[in-house]
N, C-alpha and C positions, 0 to 999 in steps of 0.2 A: 504493499499499500504504498503512496504516495502521501508526503506531509502536506498540509497546507498551504496554500501559498500566504505567506506575509508583506508582500509586496504590495501596496495599495492601489499601484496600477494596474497589477492583476487581479484585484480582489473589483467583482463587479458590484458590490453593495457599498461601496465605500461614497461616503458623500465628497462633491467636490463642489467647493465654491469658488465662484468666475473671482479672477484679482480686482480688486476697486478699480474705476475708471473713476481718471479724474482727468478732466481736460482743462482748468483753470490752474495757473500755476500756484504756486504754494509759497508762502514768505511777504514780502513787502511787494514783491514783483507783482502778485494777484489786484495791486492797488492802480498799476499801469493796465488793466484791460479795461474795456466796456464793463462788462459786468461787475468790476470791484468799484467802479465811479460809477455808477448805478445804485450799487449799495449803499455808498458814501451817502448819495444826491437823497436815496429812502431814510435813511438815518438823520440828516439832518432837514429835511423839510416834514421829516416824520414827529420827530422834535418839537420844530414850530406849530403845528397842528396839535400837539398835546399841550403845549406851552399855552396856546391861543384858546383851546377849550377850557383850560382848565381857568383862565384869566376873566372867560366873559359870565356874565349872569344865565344862569341855565334856563331859558321859558321852558323846555320840556326836557324834566329831567331823564325820562327813561330813553326818550332817544339819543340825545348827548352825552347819556352814560353809556350807551354801546361805544358811538365815535370815540369816547373815551377811552375804554376796553381796549378797542381796535389798535388804537393809536400806541396806546403803551405797549400792549403785548407785540404788535410788530417790530415796534422801536426797538424791546430789547431781545427779539430773537433775529433781527438785522445786524444787532450788532455781536449778538453770540456767532451767528452764520459768518461774520468776516472775521472774527475771532478764530473760528475754526480754520480758516484758510490761512491769517497770519501766523498762526501759531504753529500751522503743519500739521495739525491733528486730522485732517482727512486722509493723509499717508500713511496713518495708525491705521486707524478704523476702516476693517474691512467691510465696503458698502458700494454701492453705484451712486455716486454722488453726483452724477449729472441727472439722474432720477430724483434725488433727494431734493437737488436743486430746480427742475421743474415743479416737482408737488409742492416744493413750500413756496415759491413763487405765484404759482396757480392759488393758492389757498390765501396767500397774502391778498393777491389781485382781487379774489373774489372779497373777501372781508373787507378791502379798503375801498371798493365801489360801492359796496352795501351801505359802508357809514360814510362817503361821500354824499351819497344820494339822500342819506335823511340830515346830514347835516345843512345839506341844501335845501330840503324839505324846512327842516327848523326854522332855519334864518329865514326862509319865501315866508312863513308862517307868522312872521315877529312881523311883518305890513299886513294891514289889512285895509282894504280897500270899504270905504263906504261911500255909498251916492244918496247924495242930497237929491239930485234931480235929474234929467237924460241929459244935460248940458254940463253939470259942473259936478267934480269928483273930490272927497276929500282921503287924504291916506293918511291913516293911526298907524304907530308904531308901539308896542307891545314894550319893546327896548328900546333906550335911551340913543342917541345918534352915537355915541362911542361903543356902547356895547353891539352896536347891529353893525358897526364898522367892523370890529372885533370876529363875530360871526362871518361876516363877509370875506374877512380875509383866510381865515380858518376854513370856510368853504371851499375857496379857490386853492388854497395850499392842499386840501385833502387831496383835490383831482391833479394837481400836479405829483402828489403821491403816488396818486393811482395810475397814473401814466409810466411813474417810472417803474411802480412794479410791472405793468406790460410790457415796457421795453425788456427790462429783467427778463419776465417771461415766455418772450420770445427769442431771446437769445438762452434760454435755458431747454426752451425747445429746440431748435437749432444742435445746441450742444449733445442734447439727449438723444437725437435722432440720427447722430454721426453713423 
């Protein structure tokens, strides 16, 4: 009788994991790529959204609470994601980083798009139109001018961050499908 084979390449029951796929560079050179630049913009503008929503009076706590949750969560996740590449941890963890990049930016894009729409709706709801008659209309704001302006700027930056996540999503899709 022959002895069982101990060579894993000969064993058909051996589990084989694919090598990690990383197409982004590691270390500080990730900042020289378009993806690294977009991640930095996501962090910068996401922090601005966080600050602006936190500094405004909240006319609708439920919707702006969701905007705040999304902006803080994605801000922290983007910093963590960038640190994984800056510290070189992506090389040490066996996973398909291109797929992780795509899934992360897809989820971030969907969440931020929803938060941007809610922020825009909340800002638009702060202005009510009162019709006196068919020829004249009076606009009454729920917020004062400063608070209304802060909400408008938060809405603009929220859509800018959404655009950054959409660009990152497109780049991630291109890398994933290589």
